[in-house]
C-alpha positions in Angstrom: -3.8 4.5 -43.3 -1.2 4.9 -40.6 1.0 7.7 -41.3 4.9 7.1 -40.4 4.6 9.3 -37.7 1.8 6.9 -35.5 3.6 4.3 -36.5 7.0 5.3 -35.1 5.2 6.1 -32.3 3.5 3.0 -31.5 7.1 0.8 -32.0 8.5 3.6 -29.6 6.0 3.0 -26.9 6.7 -0.8 -27.2 10.3 -0.1 -27.4 9.7 1.6 -23.9 7.7 -1.7 -22.5 10.4 -3.9 -22.8 12.1 -2.5 -19.9 9.4 -4.3 -17.9 9.5 -7.4 -19.5 11.8 -10.0 -17.9 13.2 -13.0 -19.7 10.2 -15.4 -19.5 8.1 -12.4 -20.9 9.8 -12.2 -23.9 10.0 -16.1 -24.2 6.1 -16.1 -23.9 5.6 -13.8 -26.7 8.0 -15.8 -28.9 5.9 -19.0 -28.1 2.8 -16.9 -28.8 4.1 -16.3 -31.8 4.7 -19.9 -32.8 1.6 -21.0 -31.8 0.0 -18.0 -34.4 2.3 -19.4 -36.9 1.7 -23.1 -36.3 -2.5 -22.2 -36.2 -2.1 -20.3 -39.1 -0.2 -22.9 -41.4 -3.1 -25.3 -40.4 -6.1 -23.2 -40.9 -4.4 -22.4 -44.4 -3.7 -26.1 -45.0 -7.5 -26.1 -44.5 -8.8 -23.5 -46.5 -6.9 -24.6 -49.3 -6.4 -28.3 -49.6 -9.0 -29.7 -46.8 -11.0 -31.9 -48.2 -12.5 -35.9 -48.3 -12.1 -38.1 -51.0 -15.1 -40.8 -50.8 -15.5 -44.4 -52.7 -18.7 -46.4 -52.4 -18.4 -49.8 -50.7 -20.1 -52.8 -53.1 -22.5 -55.3 -52.0 -23.3 -58.6 -52.8 -27.0 -57.7 -53.9 -28.3 -54.4 -55.3 -31.1 -54.0 -52.5 -28.5 -54.4 -49.9 -30.4 -57.1 -48.3 -27.9 -59.4 -47.6 -26.2 -60.7 -44.0 -23.5 -58.8 -43.0 -21.7 -56.9 -40.4 -19.8 -54.4 -39.0 -17.8 -54.6 -36.3 -19.0 -52.8 -32.8 -15.6 -51.5 -32.4 -15.2 -49.9 -35.8 -15.1 -46.3 -36.1 -17.7 -46.0 -39.0 -20.1 -47.4 -36.6 -21.8 -44.1 -35.2 -21.9 -42.8 -39.3 -24.4 -45.5 -40.3 -28.0 -45.5 -39.5 -29.2 -48.7 -40.7 -26.4 -51.5 -39.5 -27.6 -54.4 -41.2 -26.5 -53.9 -45.1 -23.4 -51.9 -43.9 -22.1 -55.3 -41.9 -22.3 -57.2 -45.1 -20.4 -54.6 -46.8 -17.3 -54.4 -44.7 -17.8 -58.5 -43.9 -16.4 -58.2 -47.8 -13.9 -55.9 -47.2 -13.3 -52.6 -49.1 -14.2 -52.8 -53.1 -11.0 -52.5 -55.2 -11.2 -51.7 -59.1 -14.8 -52.0 -59.2 -16.8 -50.4 -61.6 -19.1 -47.5 -60.0 -20.8 -46.0 -62.7 -20.6 -42.7 -61.0 -19.5 -39.8 -63.0 -17.3 -36.9 -61.6 -20.4 -34.7 -60.4 -21.5 -37.4 -58.4 -18.6 -37.8 -56.6 -18.1 -34.1 -55.6 -21.7 -34.2 -54.4 -20.7 -37.1 -52.0 -17.2 -35.9 -51.2 -19.0 -32.5 -50.1 -21.9 -34.4 -48.3 -19.2 -36.5 -46.4 -17.1 -34.0 -45.4 -19.6 -32.6 -43.6 -21.4 -35.3 -41.9 -18.5 -38.1 -41.4 -15.7 -35.9 -40.6 -15.6 -34.8 -36.8 -16.0 -31.2 -35.9 -12.4 -31.0 -34.8 -10.8 -31.9 -38.0 -12.5 -29.5 -39.7 -11.8 -26.5 -37.3 -9.5 -27.0 -34.3 -6.8 -25.1 -36.2 -9.6 -22.2 -35.9 -9.8 -22.6 -32.1 -6.3 -22.7 -31.7 -5.5 -19.6 -34.0 -8.4 -17.8 -31.2 -6.6 -19.2 -28.5 -3.3 -17.8 -29.7 -4.6 -14.5 -30.4 -6.4 -14.5 -26.6 -2.9 -15.4 -25.3 -1.6 -12.8 -27.1 -3.7 -10.3 -25.4 -3.5 -11.3 -21.9 0.3 -11.6 -22.3 0.4 -7.3 -22.5 -2.9 -6.5 -20.6 -1.3 -5.0 -18.2 0.3 -2.6 -20.4 -2.9 -1.2 -21.5 -5.4 -1.7 -18.8 -6.6 1.9 -17.8 -5.4 1.6 -14.4 -2.3 0.7 -14.7 -1.3 1.8 -18.3 -1.1 5.7 -17.5 0.9 4.5 -13.9 3.4 2.1 -16.2 4.1 5.0 -19.1 4.3 8.0 -16.1 7.1 5.1 -14.5 9.2 4.5 -18.3 8.9 8.1 -18.8 10.7 9.5 -15.5 12.7 6.4 -15.8 14.0 7.9 -19.1 14.5 11.4 -17.5 16.3 9.8 -14.9 18.7 8.0 -16.8 18.9 11.4 -19.4 19.6 13.7 -16.3 23.3 15.1 -15.9 22.7 15.4 -12.5 22.4 11.4 -12.3 25.6 11.2 -14.0 27.0 14.0 -11.1 25.5 12.4 -8.3 26.8 8.7 -9.4 30.3 9.9 -9.8 30.4 12.0 -6.7 29.3 8.7 -4.8 31.9 6.8 -6.1 34.5 9.3 -5.6 33.1 9.2 -2.0 33.6 6.0 -1.6 37.1 5.6 -2.8 38.4 8.7 -0.8 36.4 6.7 2.2 38.3 3.1 1.4 41.9 4.7 1.2 44.4 4.3 3.6 45.7 6.0 6.3 48.5 6.9 5.3 47.4 7.7 1.1 45.0 10.5 2.7 47.5 12.0 4.2 49.7 12.6 1.5 47.2 13.6 -0.5 45.5 16.3 1.6 48.3 17.6 4.3 46.9 21.2 4.2 43.6 20.2 6.0 44.5 19.5 9.5 42.1 17.1 11.3 39.3 18.6 13.6 39.2 17.1 16.7 35.1 16.8 16.8 32.8 14.1 17.3 29.3 13.8 16.1 27.1 11.3 17.2 23.5 11.2 15.7 20.9 9.2 16.4 17.6 7.9 14.6 14.7 10.4 15.4 12.6 8.7 17.9 9.7 10.2 16.6 10.4 9.1 12.9 9.9 5.3 13.3 12.8 4.2 12.2 15.4 1.9 13.7 18.2 2.9 12.1 22.0 2.4 13.3 23.6 5.4 15.2 26.3 7.1 12.3 28.7 8.6 13.9 31.6 11.3 12.7 34.5 11.4 14.3 38.0 12.5 13.8 37.6 15.3 10.9 35.4 16.9 9.2 35.4 14.4 5.8 33.5 11.9 7.7 30.0 11.9 7.1 27.6 11.8 9.8 24.3 10.0 8.6 21.3 11.6 10.3 17.6 9.8 9.7 15.0 12.2 8.7 12.6 12.4 11.7 9.3 13.5 9.3 8.2 13.7 6.0 8.7 17.1 4.4 8.4 18.7 0.9 12.0 18.7 0.6 12.4 14.8 1.6 9.7 12.5 2.4 11.9 9.7 2.7 12.5 8.3 6.8 16.0 8.6 6.6 18.6 10.9 5.7 22.6 9.5 5.7 25.9 10.2 4.1 25.3 13.9 4.3 28.7 16.2 5.9 27.1 18.5 8.5 29.9 20.6 9.5 29.8 22.4 12.7 28.7 26.2 12.9 32.4 27.4 13.6 33.6 26.0 10.4 30.2 27.6 8.6 31.4 31.2 9.8 35.0 30.6 8.4 34.3 28.9 5.1 31.2 28.0 2.7 29.7 24.6 2.8 31.7 22.2 0.8 32.8 18.5 0.9 36.2 19.0 2.3 37.9 15.2 0.9 36.3 15.1 -2.7 36.0 18.4 -5.1 33.4 19.2 -6.9 33.4 17.3 -10.2 33.5 19.8 -12.6 31.9 23.1 -12.9 28.5 23.4 -11.4 25.6 22.5 -13.4 23.6 25.5 -15.4 20.2 27.3 -14.3 18.4 24.8 -16.8 20.1 21.8 -16.0 19.4 22.3 -12.3 16.0 23.5 -12.5 14.8 20.4 -14.6 16.7 17.9 -12.2 14.8 19.6 -9.0 11.6 19.1 -11.2 12.1 15.6 -11.3 13.3 15.1 -7.9 9.6 16.5 -7.2 7.9 14.3 -10.0 9.6 11.1 -8.7 8.3 12.3 -5.1 5.0 12.7 -6.5 4.8 9.5 -8.5 6.0 8.0 -5.4 3.6 8.8 -3.0 0.8 7.9 -5.6 2.3 4.5 -6.5 2.9 3.3 -3.1 -1.2 4.6 -1.7 -2.1 0.6 -4.0 -0.6 -1.8 -5.9 -3.6 -2.4 -8.9 -0.4 -3.0 -11.2 0.8 -5.9 -9.1 -2.8 -7.1 -8.8 -3.5 -7.2 -12.5 0.0 -8.6 -13.4 -1.0 -11.4 -10.9 -4.6 -11.7 -12.0 -3.1 -11.8 -15.7 -0.4 -14.6 -15.2 -3.4 -17.0 -13.2 -5.7 -16.7 -15.9 -2.9 -17.6 -18.8 -1.9 -20.6 -16.6 -5.9 -21.2 -16.3 -6.1 -20.8 -20.0 -3.1 -23.4 -20.8 -5.0 -26.0 -18.4 -8.1 -25.6 -20.3 -6.6 -25.9 -23.6 -4.1 -28.7 -23.1 -7.3 -31.0 -20.9 -9.7 -30.8 -24.0 -7.0 -30.4 -27.0 -4.8 -33.3 -26.1 -7.1 -35.9 -25.9 -8.5 -34.5 -29.3 -5.7 -35.4 -31.2 -5.9 -39.2 -31.2 -9.4 -38.8 -32.7 -7.4 -37.5 -36.1 -7.9 -40.1 -38.4 -7.4 -40.7 -42.2 -10.2 -42.9 -43.0 -13.7 -42.3 -42.0 -17.6 -44.5 -43.1 -19.9 -42.4 -44.7 -23.7 -43.1 -45.3 -25.1 -40.4 -46.8 -29.1 -40.3 -47.8 -28.3 -40.3 -51.4 -29.2 -44.0 -52.5 -31.8 -42.0 -55.3 -28.9 -40.1 -56.8 -26.2 -42.8 -56.5 -27.2 -46.2 -56.0 -25.0 -46.5 -52.9 -25.9 -46.4 -49.3 -22.2 -46.5 -47.5 -19.4 -45.0 -48.6 -15.5 -44.7 -47.5 -14.0 -41.6 -47.3 -9.9 -40.7 -46.7 -9.1 -37.1 -45.0 -5.6 -36.2 -46.6 -4.5 -33.9 -44.3 -5.1 -35.5 -41.1 -1.0 -36.6 -40.6 0.0 -33.1 -41.3 -3.2 -31.7 -39.3 -2.2 -34.2 -36.3 1.3 -33.4 -36.6 1.1 -29.6 -36.2 -1.5 -30.0 -33.4 1.2 -31.7 -31.8 3.7 -29.0 -32.0 0.8 -26.5 -30.7 0.0 -28.9 -27.7 4.0 -28.7 -27.3 4.1 -25.1 -27.4 1.4 -24.4 -25.1 3.2 -26.6 -22.5 5.8 -24.6 -22.5 3.9 -21.4 -22.1 2.3 -22.9 -19.1 5.5 -24.3 -17.5 6.5 -20.6 -17.8 3.8 -19.2 -16.6 3.9 -21.3 -13.3 7.6 -20.3 -13.3 5.9 -16.6 -12.9 3.7 -17.3 -10.4 6.0 -19.1 -8.1 8.2 -16.0 -8.8 5.4 -13.8 -7.8 4.5 -15.5 -4.7 8.2 -16.5 -3.5 9.2 -12.8 -3.5 8.3 -10.1 -1.8 7.3 -8.4 -4.9 5.4 -5.4 -3.2 8.7 -4.2 -1.0 11.8 -3.2 -2.6 15.1 -2.5 -0.9 17.9 -0.7 -2.1 20.0 -3.2 0.7 22.8 -3.9 -2.6 23.7 -0.1 -2.8 23.9 0.3 0.8 26.2 -2.4 1.1 28.1 -1.0 -1.7 28.5 1.8 -0.4 26.7 4.0 -2.7 23.2 5.8 -2.1 23.2 5.1 1.8 19.8 6.8 2.1 17.8 5.5 -0.9 14.5 4.5 1.0 12.7 1.4 0.9 9.8 1.2 -1.6 6.4 -0.6 -1.3 3.2 -1.4 -3.7 3.5 -0.7 -7.3 6.5 1.3 -7.2 8.2 -1.6 -5.6 6.9 -4.2 -7.9 8.1 -2.2 -11.4 11.7 -2.0 -10.0 11.6 -5.8 -9.6 10.6 -5.5 -12.8 13.1 -3.2 -14.5 15.9 -5.1 -12.3 15.3 -8.4 -14.3 16.1 -6.0 -17.5 19.1 -4.0 -15.8 20.0 -3.5 -12.3 21.1 -0.2 -13.0 18.0 1.0 -13.5 17.0 1.3 -10.0 20.8 2.3 -8.9 19.8 6.1 -11.4 16.4 6.0 -9.9 17.4 6.2 -6.3 19.4 9.2 -7.3 15.9 11.0 -7.4 15.4 9.1 -4.4 17.5 10.0 -2.1 17.4 13.1 0.4 21.1 13.4 0.1 21.3 13.7 -3.1 19.0 16.4 -3.3 19.9 18.4 -0.4 23.6 18.2 -2.2 21.8 19.8 -5.3 20.2 22.5 -3.6 23.5 23.2 -1.6 24.9 24.1 -5.2 22.2 26.7 -5.9 21.9 27.8 -2.3 22.9 31.7 -2.3 21.2 31.6 -6.0 18.3 30.2 -4.8 17.0 31.0 -1.3 15.0 34.1 -2.2 11.5 35.3 -0.7 10.1 34.4 -3.7 11.6 31.0 -3.8 10.7 30.2 -0.3 6.9 31.8 -0.6 6.5 28.9 -3.5 7.9 26.2 -0.8 5.3 27.0 2.1 2.4 24.3 2.2 -0.8 24.2 4.0 -1.2 21.6 6.5 -3.8 19.5 8.4 -5.3 22.8 10.0 -4.8 24.9 6.8 -2.2 26.9 8.5 0.9 28.3 6.2 3.9 25.9 6.9 7.2 25.8 5.1 9.9 23.1 6.0 13.8 23.1 5.6 16.2 20.6 5.7 19.6 20.2 5.5 20.5 23.3 4.8 24.1 25.2 5.6 22.4 27.8 7.3 18.7 29.4 7.8 18.5 32.4 4.4 17.9 35.9 5.3 15.3 36.0 3.4 13.2 33.2 5.7 12.6 36.4 8.1 10.7 38.4 5.4 7.8 36.0 5.7 5.3 37.8 7.7 2.6 35.5 6.9 4.6 32.3 8.0 2.3 30.5 10.7 4.7 26.9 10.8 8.2 26.8 10.7 9.8 23.5 10.3 13.8 23.5 10.8 15.6 19.6 10.1 19.4 19.0 10.9 20.4 22.7 10.4 23.8 22.6 11.5 24.0 26.9 12.1 20.1 27.4 12.6 20.5 31.0 14.2 17.6 33.0 14.9 18.2 36.7 14.5 16.5 39.7 15.7 14.7 39.7 12.4 12.4 37.4 13.6 10.1 40.1 14.6 9.3 40.2 10.9 7.7 37.1 11.1 4.6 38.2 13.1 2.3 35.6 12.4 4.6 32.7 13.3 2.8 30.5 16.3 4.6 26.9 15.8 8.2 25.8 15.4 9.7 22.5 15.0 13.3 21.6 15.6 14.4 18.0 14.3 18.2 17.8 15.7 18.8 21.5 15.7 21.1 23.0 18.3 19.2 26.5 17.3 20.8 29.7 19.0 18.8 32.7 19.8 20.0 36.2 20.0 18.3 38.1 23.1 16.1 40.5 21.3 14.7 37.1 19.0 14.3 35.5 22.5 12.0 38.6 23.6 9.9 37.9 20.5 9.7 33.8 20.9 8.2 34.8 24.4 5.4 37.0 23.1 4.2 35.0 20.3 5.5 31.5 20.1 2.6 28.5 21.2 4.1 25.4 20.1 7.3 24.1 20.4 8.5 20.6 19.0 11.6 19.1 19.9 13.8 16.1 18.8 16.7 15.2 19.7 18.9 12.8 21.0 20.0 13.3 24.3 17.9 15.6 27.0 21.3 17.9 27.2 20.8 18.7 23.4 17.5 20.7 24.6 18.4 24.7 24.3 18.3 26.4 27.8 16.2 29.3 25.7 13.5 26.8 26.0 12.7 26.7 29.7 12.1 30.6 29.3 9.1 30.9 26.9 6.5 32.3 29.1 3.9 32.3 26.6 4.4 28.6 25.1 1.3 26.7 25.5 2.0 23.0 23.9 5.4 21.7 24.3 6.4 18.6 22.4 9.3 16.8 23.5 11.1 13.6 21.5 13.8 12.3 22.8 15.7 10.3 25.4 14.7 12.1 28.3 16.2 9.9 31.1 19.6 11.3 32.3 22.8 9.0 32.0 24.1 10.3 35.3 20.6 10.1 37.2 18.4 7.0 36.0 16.8 6.8 39.5 15.9 10.2 38.9 14.1 9.7 35.6 14.4 13.3 34.7 17.0 15.4 32.6 15.3 18.7 32.0 15.5 21.7 33.6 12.8 23.7 35.3 9.2 24.4 34.3 8.3 27.3 36.4 8.3 30.0 33.9 5.9 28.2 31.2 3.1 29.1 33.3 0.6 29.0 30.5 2.0 25.4 29.4 -1.3 23.4 28.8 -0.1 20.6 26.6 3.5 18.6 27.3 3.8 15.4 25.1 6.8 13.0 26.1 8.2 10.7 23.9 11.0 8.6 25.6 12.2 6.5 28.2 11.1 8.0 31.4 10.7 6.0 34.5 9.0 8.1 36.9 6.4 11.2 36.7 8.3 14.1 36.9 7.9 15.6 40.2 8.9 19.1 38.4 5.5 19.0 36.5 3.8 20.4 39.8 5.2 23.6 38.5 2.8 23.7 35.4 0.0 21.9 37.7 -2.2 25.3 37.2 -2.3 25.3 33.9 -1.4 22.0 32.3 -4.6 20.2 30.9 -3.3 17.5 28.4 -0.1 15.1 29.4 1.1 12.4 26.7 3.6 9.6 27.5 4.9 7.6 25.0 7.4 5.3 26.8 8.3 3.3 23.8 8.0 -0.1 26.0 10.1 1.0 28.9 8.3 0.6 32.2 7.0 3.8 33.9 7.6 2.8 37.8 6.4 5.4 39.7 3.4 7.8 39.1 2.6 9.3 42.3 3.8 12.8 40.6 0.0 12.7 39.0 -1.3 13.6 41.9 -0.3 16.9 42.0 -1.7 17.7 38.4 -5.0 17.8 39.6 -6.2 20.4 36.8 -5.3 17.6 34.1 -8.5 16.8 31.6 -6.6 14.2 29.5 -4.0 12.0 30.5 -2.6 9.3 27.5 -0.1 6.7 29.0 1.0 4.4 26.1 3.8 2.2 26.1 4.3 2.3 29.9 4.2 -1.6 30.5 1.5 -0.8 33.2 -0.4 -3.7 34.8 -3.1 -2.4 36.9 -4.3 0.6 36.8 -2.5 3.4 38.9 -4.0 4.4 41.7 -2.9 8.3 41.6 -5.8 8.9 39.3 -8.0 9.1 41.9 -6.6 12.5 42.5 -7.6 13.4 39.1 -10.9 14.5 39.9 -11.1 16.5 36.4 -10.1 14.3 34.4 -12.3 13.8 31.0 -9.8 11.4 29.1 -8.0 8.7 30.3 -6.0 6.6 27.5 -4.2 3.5 28.6 -3.6 1.3 25.7 -0.5 -0.4 24.5 0.4 -1.6 28.0 0.3 -4.9 30.1 -3.4 -4.4 31.6 -4.5 -8.0 33.0 -6.7 -6.9 35.3 -9.5 -4.0 35.9 -10.5 -4.6 39.2 -9.3 -0.7 40.5 -12.3 0.5 38.0 -14.3 0.7 41.3 -11.7 3.5 42.4 -12.3 5.5 39.1 -16.1 6.1 40.5 -15.1 9.6 41.7 -13.7 10.7 38.0 -17.0 12.3 37.8 -16.5 13.8 34.4 -14.7 10.9 32.4 -16.7 10.6 29.5 -13.7 8.5 27.1 -11.8 5.7 28.4 -9.3 3.8 25.7 -8.5 0.3 27.2 -7.2 -1.0 23.5 -4.0 -3.4 22.9 -3.6 -4.2 26.5 -4.3 -7.9 28.0 -7.6 -7.6 29.7 -9.2 -11.2 30.6 -12.5 -9.7 32.3 -14.1 -7.0 32.6 -15.6 -6.3 36.3 -19.1 -5.4 37.0 -17.7 -2.1 38.5 -17.3 -0.9 35.1 -20.7 0.6 35.8 -19.6 3.5 38.3 -18.5 5.2 35.3 -22.0 6.8 34.9 -20.6 9.7 32.2 -18.7 7.6 30.0 -19.4 8.2 26.6 -16.8 6.3 24.9 -15.2 3.1 26.1 -12.1 0.7 23.6 -11.9 -2.4 24.9 -10.3 -3.8 21.6 -7.7 -6.1 21.0 -8.0 -7.8 24.6 -9.1 -11.6 25.9 -12.2 -10.4 26.6 -14.8 -13.7 26.8 -17.9 -12.0 27.9 -19.3 -9.0 29.0 -21.2 -8.0 32.0 -24.2 -6.9 32.5 -23.0 -3.6 34.3 -21.6 -2.0 31.2 -25.2 -1.8 29.6 -26.2 0.6 32.4 -23.9 3.0 30.9 -26.7 4.8 29.5 -24.6 8.0 28.2 -22.3 5.6 26.1 -22.1 6.7 22.4 -18.8 4.3 21.4 -18.6 1.1 22.4 -15.1 -0.5 20.9 -14.8 -4.4 21.2 -13.0 -5.5 18.2 -10.3 -8.3 18.6 -11.5 -9.8 21.5 -13.2 -13.8 22.2 -16.3 -12.8 22.5 -18.7 -15.7 21.0 -22.2 -13.8 22.3 -23.4 -10.2 22.6 -26.2 -10.0 25.4 -29.9 -8.7 24.6 -29.1 -6.1 27.5 -27.0 -4.3 24.8 -30.6 -2.7 23.9 -30.6 -0.7 27.1 -28.1 1.6 25.2 -30.0 3.4 22.9 -27.7 6.2 22.7 -24.9 4.0 20.8 -24.0 5.9 17.6 -20.6 3.0 17.1 -20.2 -0.7 17.9 -17.3 -2.5 17.4 -17.6 -6.4 17.3 -15.2 -7.2 14.6 -12.4 -9.9 15.1 -14.4 -11.9 17.5 -16.4 -15.3 17.6 -20.1 -13.9 17.6 -22.5 -16.7 15.7 -25.6 -14.4 16.1 -26.3 -10.8 17.1 -29.5 -10.3 19.3 -32.7 -8.5 17.5 -33.3 -5.7 20.3 -29.3 -4.4 19.1 -32.0 -3.5 16.2 -35.1 -2.7 17.5 -33.6 -0.5 20.5 -30.2 1.2 19.4 -31.7 3.0 16.5 -29.1 6.0 16.6 -26.6 3.6 15.5 -24.5 4.9 12.6 -21.4 3.0 12.7 -21.7 -1.1 12.9 -18.5 -3.6 12.4 -18.8 -6.9 12.5 -16.3 -8.2 10.4 -14.3 -11.5 10.8 -16.8 -13.5 13.3 -18.5 -16.5 12.6 -22.3 -15.1 11.6 -24.6 -17.1 9.5 -27.1 -14.6 9.3 -28.3 -11.1 9.9 -31.5 -10.2 11.5 -33.9 -8.9 9.6 -34.4 -5.8 12.2 -31.5 -4.2 10.6 -33.8 -2.3 8.8 -34.8 -0.5 11.7 -31.2 0.9 11.9 -32.1 4.0 9.6 -29.7 6.5 10.1 -26.8 3.8 9.3 -23.9 5.3 7.1 -21.6 2.3 7.3 -21.8 -1.4 8.2 -19.0 -4.1 7.5 -20.0 -8.0 7.4 -16.7 -8.9 5.7 -14.9 -12.2 6.6 -18.3 -13.9 8.1 -20.2 -17.1 7.0 -23.4 -15.3 5.3 -25.3 -17.0 2.8 -27.3 -13.9 1.7 -28.2 -10.5 3.1 -31.4 -9.7 3.9 -33.4 -7.1 1.8 -34.2 -4.9 5.1 -30.9 -3.2 4.0 -33.0 -1.3 1.4 -34.4 0.7 4.5 -30.7 1.8 5.3 -30.2 5.0 2.8 -27.1 5.8 4.6 -25.3 2.7 3.5 -25.1 4.1 -0.6 -22.3 5.3 -2.2 -19.8 3.0 -0.5 -21.2 2.2 3.5 -21.8 -1.4 3.1 -18.8 -3.6 3.3 -19.4 -6.7 2.4 -18.1 -9.4 -0.4 -19.2 -8.5 -4.0 -21.0 -11.6 -4.4 -22.8 -11.6 -1.5 -24.7 -8.2 -3.3 -26.0 -10.6 -5.8 -28.2 -12.2 -3.1 -30.1 -9.4 -3.1 -32.9 -8.0 -5.6 -31.2 -6.0 -8.2 -33.5 -2.7 -7.4 -31.9 -3.0 -3.7 -28.1 -4.1 -4.9 -28.6 -0.9 -7.4 -29.7 1.6 -4.5 -26.8 0.6 -1.9 -24.3 0.8 -5.0 -25.3 4.7 -5.7 -23.5 7.5 -5.2 -24.8 10.7 -2.6 -25.7 13.8 -4.3 -23.0 16.3 -3.2 -25.5 18.2 -1.1 -26.9 15.2 1.1 -23.5 13.7 1.7 -22.4 17.1 2.8 -25.6 17.1 5.3 -25.2 13.9 6.5 -21.4 14.1 6.8 -22.1 16.8 8.9 -24.6 14.8 10.7 -22.6 12.2 11.6 -20.7 12.3 14.9 -17.1 13.1 15.1 -14.7 9.8 15.7 -13.0 11.1 18.4 -15.6 13.3 19.9 -14.6 15.2 23.0 -16.2 18.0 25.1 -14.1 21.1 23.7 -13.1 24.2 25.0 -12.5 27.6 23.4 -10.1 28.7 20.9 -8.4 30.9 23.2 -8.1 28.2 26.3 -6.9 25.3 23.9 -5.9 24.7 20.9 -4.4 20.8 20.1 -2.0 20.1 17.2 -1.7 16.6 16.1 1.8 16.4 15.7 1.7 14.5 12.6 5.6 13.9 12.1 5.8 12.3 15.4 3.2 10.1 14.7 4.8 8.4 11.6 
């Protein structure tokens, strides 16, 4: 028995699912219901009234020896084993009004026998088959709601959507947006009449999209008055805002913040502020939406399951129609039966009539029509799925309407779910966008800034970065909270879009602070605080629009070891000089310098830190780097990275860098590498990355780089490899993916220390056997997307192999020697699933089983690091990855 509460919960859950059912799904549900009704009706008729009525067919003689024939095209021919008497019987025509001398029990017996022998199977069981088909279509229609990998996400999404619709902050934010839109659309005369007491402030603040955010948002300019909103994109994800844009946020200038509290001038706050419980619930909902978004955007399992479900329904309809429609014409009223019951009845042939044949035929015709309509809706669903980009969702309509300008674009499962809800009610996505908007979250936090920014609250916001250091990020707060300076254990501080970021003398309490990020923040520092930063700060990340926005105190941080600059570095007034920064002579301990902007030449000011600089990175964003002579003075440089600089040849200035260990020239326009011969003086060069260029041929002079351990030539236009390449006996990683190679020379056997080989995306048809017999240290082998017809049996010699990718080839089977590669267990073998079935079952089970934790950890420690590089001591340098600037 089911309790009322259980039935009510099931009904409530089904009611929530209707939000994800577009109109065609509703119609398909009704069609399945009609199919079930037709099938049940036909099955009920068969159970209650089905049967045949049979009468004997008379002949001229009692022994049935007369000559009569059955037409060869008669439908009764298959049911008669002895054709000679039957033909004479049919020749006389059906018997009418004759005395049969059969009693009732004999008629019942003959009718039962002929029902099973003469009546076709589809006349007896087709309604039951259609009932099973309808139940299968009914189950497949809601399969994605109950599949284990999708049901939890769907229920979580519906719960979040319900909370977003019920939250008081949703109505408040939408009301605020509507009032802002009306205020912005108000004529200037009316605005002056309604707000005569607010004098215009002659400020003009222009913000540009962050260069390290990876977005191309247009500039949003605030001019004329404080009431105009300036849209500023968020340069990096944060614990408060993981969106790539941050717009429609009023950021007053520092002078106004000292005089008045941060309020929205043009529109007063609608009504009283939220109480504490509503505010806490809204903040919790922001966090819940953020985590759910990160979880759903990591995969598209719901989209795949729904697509598979729809394809299955269409295929099922095609199968049903293909075998059901031809059977309808075979459901007839009259049947001939010849049971072996002459000894009981005295007759050989009986003529039987099926009373339900006409009704059954009409019901099945109606069923086929319903199935056809169901299939048309399924085809329309497939068209909708593949015609629209359902794994991408944009709030462009809201942006065009002037509301929620910073609502981020979504992807994968979350985007698909929003597309489904749009078919039900587009307003649901607008309510969810309130909790996706960084501006909406910032406004909520502003309302309780003075009450919430306590030391306890700040400590709860501290997270850990990829190096395990404590990290705190503050986004678009009016000012730095005083409790911030009490966090003595904080190591990394990120300040983003803060109008009044003033570092006071209390920063001395932050004894563990070593890294500072400033994203479009004009931070001011008191003299006593500057002394503290000079002694303690080791890494500084600055993101700006123009180089003039860089605070002057940055150049006096004498203890700074890493400086990362993102923004326009070229001066507008002196483009030819190509450098708008101040002198670096006080940065005597600077070891890492990263420049992300438009630099036209290597600045000569770098010579001031030539004695300490170890790593130089220049990401020029597609701007041509014209002059590189400044590199000659950086004789102590160990790592050089020049990406996006439009280089067409190897710079001659590299010859002066005799201590260079790593050279990265990816994403340039290199066509020839003839200058490699000049690099023979770089005897310490162990890492050379030339991927994503236009190199046509690798010269034989590559053999002079004897110390090379990593060579990356992927995504070029190489057609062959010179023999000199295989004289680099120290080479451990060789990356040649995305080229035009048709053959791998057998000389590759000379690279006995090779641990990683990437040959994906080429035109290889075979691999030399010497690769497997000599390069036994291989741990990663990638030959995906080639034209390999088979794998060498010598693959079993690679006992250290931990990852093998052979997807996208012409393989017909896998060698059984894969069982010797124990490191491939637990997902190390990347291959089409059907190819796994070509292996013996014990080898397949061996490769699919997972490692034990202890063994997995030991093997992980034994594998080489992907970007292995000669390391220095921690005191000498500590490289930071700058995750936000790489997104």
